[in-house]
N, C-alpha and C positions, 0 to 999 in steps of 0.2 A: 583581477579578482574574479574567481569563478562565481557564476550565478546559480541559483536554485532553479529547478525545473518542476512545474506542476502539470500533472496529467489529469484531465477531467474525462471520465468515462460515462457510459450511459446507464449505469446502475442507479438504484433508488437513492435519492437525496430528498429528505423530507423538510429539512430546515435550511432555507436559503440564507437566512441571516447568519447561521453558523458557517456555511460555506464561504460567504463573503468575508467574514471575519478571519477565517483560517487563511484564505488566500492573501488578504491584505497584510497579515502578519508575516508572510513570506516575501513581500515586496522588497527589493526588485526580484522578479522571477520571470522565467519564460513559460508561457501557458500554451499547452498543446492539448487538443481535444481528440478523442477517439469517437468518430462518427457522431451518434446522437448525443454524446456528451456535450456537444456544442450548445444544445438546448439549455443545459444547466448554466452555462456561461451567459447566455442571453438573458436568463432569468435573474441574474445578478448584475446585468449591464456591464459585462466584461467581454472584451474582444480578444479571443485567442490569436496567437500569431499564425497558427496552422490548424486545420482540421484534417485528420487522416482516417481513411477507412474505405469500405466498399459502398457506403451510403445506401445500405439496404433499409436503414431506419430513419435517416435524416431527411426531412422534407426538403425537396429541391428549392422551394421558395426561401426557406431559412438559410440554405447554403448560399443562395444569391444575395440575401441580406447581409450575411457575414462577409462575403467577398466585396461588397460595396463599402464595408467598413474597414477594408484593408487586410482581412484574413486570407491567407493562402489556403486553397482547397486542393488537397492531394488525394486523388482517387485511385483505388485499386479494384481489380476485378473480384467478384464474389467468390470465384473458384481460386482460392489461395490457401497456402499452408499455415499462414500466420493469422491470429485473431487481430481485430482492429487495435485492441489494447497493446498487443505485442508490437505492432507496427509503430504505434505512438511512442512506446517505450524505447524502441530502437532509434527513433528520430531524436528523442530526448537525450539518449546516451551519446549521439553524434555531436551534441552541443558541448560535451565534456563538462557537465554541471557538477557543482559541489555535492548536491543531493537531489533526490527525486521524491516528491510526495504525490500519491495517486489517490484521487477522490472518485466516488461513484463506481467503485469496482467490487463492492461487497453487497451481499443480500441478493434476493431473487433466486435465479437458477443456481443450484449447487455446482453444476459442471462449469459454469462461467466463473464462479468464485474460486473453485479449485484451479482453473486455468490461470486466473490472475495471481493466485499464490505462487503457482509454478514459475511464472515468468519473472518473479523477483530474483530467481537464480541468474538470469541474464545480467542484471545489474550487479549482483553479488560477484559474479565472475569477472566483471570489469572494475571492481573495486569502488563502485559508487553506491552509497547508502540509499536504499529505496524502501518506502513504507506504503502499505495500503491503509487508508484512513477513512473512517466514517464517524458519525456522531457518537458512537459508543466505544470505539476501539481503534487500535493500530496493530498492524501485522507486519513483521519483518523476518528476514533470515539472517543468521550470523554463522560464521565458521571459525571465529576466534574469540572476540570479546565485544560486548555491547553494554551500554549503560542506559537504563530506563529512567527517565525523569518523570516523577508522578507524585502521588500522595499516599500516606499511610492508609492501608485498608483496600487499596485497589487490587483487583484480581489479575494475575498473570498465569497463563497456561503455556506449557512448553511441550513440543512434540519433535521427535527426530525426523528430519526431512530426508536423511539418508538411512540406510539399514540400521546403523547405530551411531551414537555420539559418545565419545569417550573423553575423560578428563573434565567432566562437567562440574563446575563449581558455581554456587550461587551465594551471593552476599547481599544482605539487606532484605531477606525474605523470611517469612514465618517458618518455612521449611527449607533450611539451608542444605546445600550439598557440598561435598568436598571430593574432587577427583572421582566422580561417579560415572556410571555408564547408563545410557538411556537407549532402549531398543524399540523398534517397531513392534507393536503387539502388547506392549506393557505401558499403558498410558498413565503412569503414576505422576507425570508432570502437570496434570491438570489442576486448576484452582489453587495455585499458590497465592500468597498475599504479600504485598510490600509492607515492610515494617517502618518505613520512613519515606523521605522524598526521593530516594534513589535506590535502584536495585542494579547490581552488577552481575553479569552473566559471562562466564568464560568457559572455553572448551579447547581441547587439544586436537581433536580430529572429528570429522563429520560436519554436517550442517544441521542447525537447530532452527525450528520454526517457533517464533515467539508471538503470542497474542496478549496484548496489554489492554485491559478494559479500563476505561476512564471512570466508569460507574463503580461505586463502592457497594458493599453489602451482598445480599443473596440474590441469585438469579433463579429463574425457573429451572428445575432439575431435569436433565435428560438421562440420568443414570442413577 
């Protein structure tokens, strides 16, 4: 039986009780940290099986503490082509997991957030479902079909990750689509709404970026 893999990165996590609950719900799972993401695990008293990165952020004393608890420390030079999160994701994929959940990868620097969205394609290309998750939302990529489990009134925004997405069909949404086309530069997929506990998204060509907000109602407007 394949296990789930959890990546914990160094981005902002404000609610540690939330993180503890989410990881416990995925048990049994393999826990991998990207560099200073190990601090988040220490804050919920969880020992990851490995911490991966160039350790430009993780305090050496914390790394030693984790090593004494049985965590493997896998170091890389700072001058590298991959981000720490990408290295951690590639390690997770080598385990051939059922799915991958990534925490601490959103918020803060927009370039880091975009990079973390981008590496979801690595998992997509290997056929492993992967999601970036924070207290407010989950983000994933799909190139064929995905089902969102949620509640009526939750917001879902869709963006083409490739130049265009064709054959786009939405079921269970306030603004359904049937065999439609979505192109970069026309962001009409923003702020759709689930009409029930499930939304089904399918497409025939391209890659779609899906942002599913757990919170209901209105958000501060940026447009």
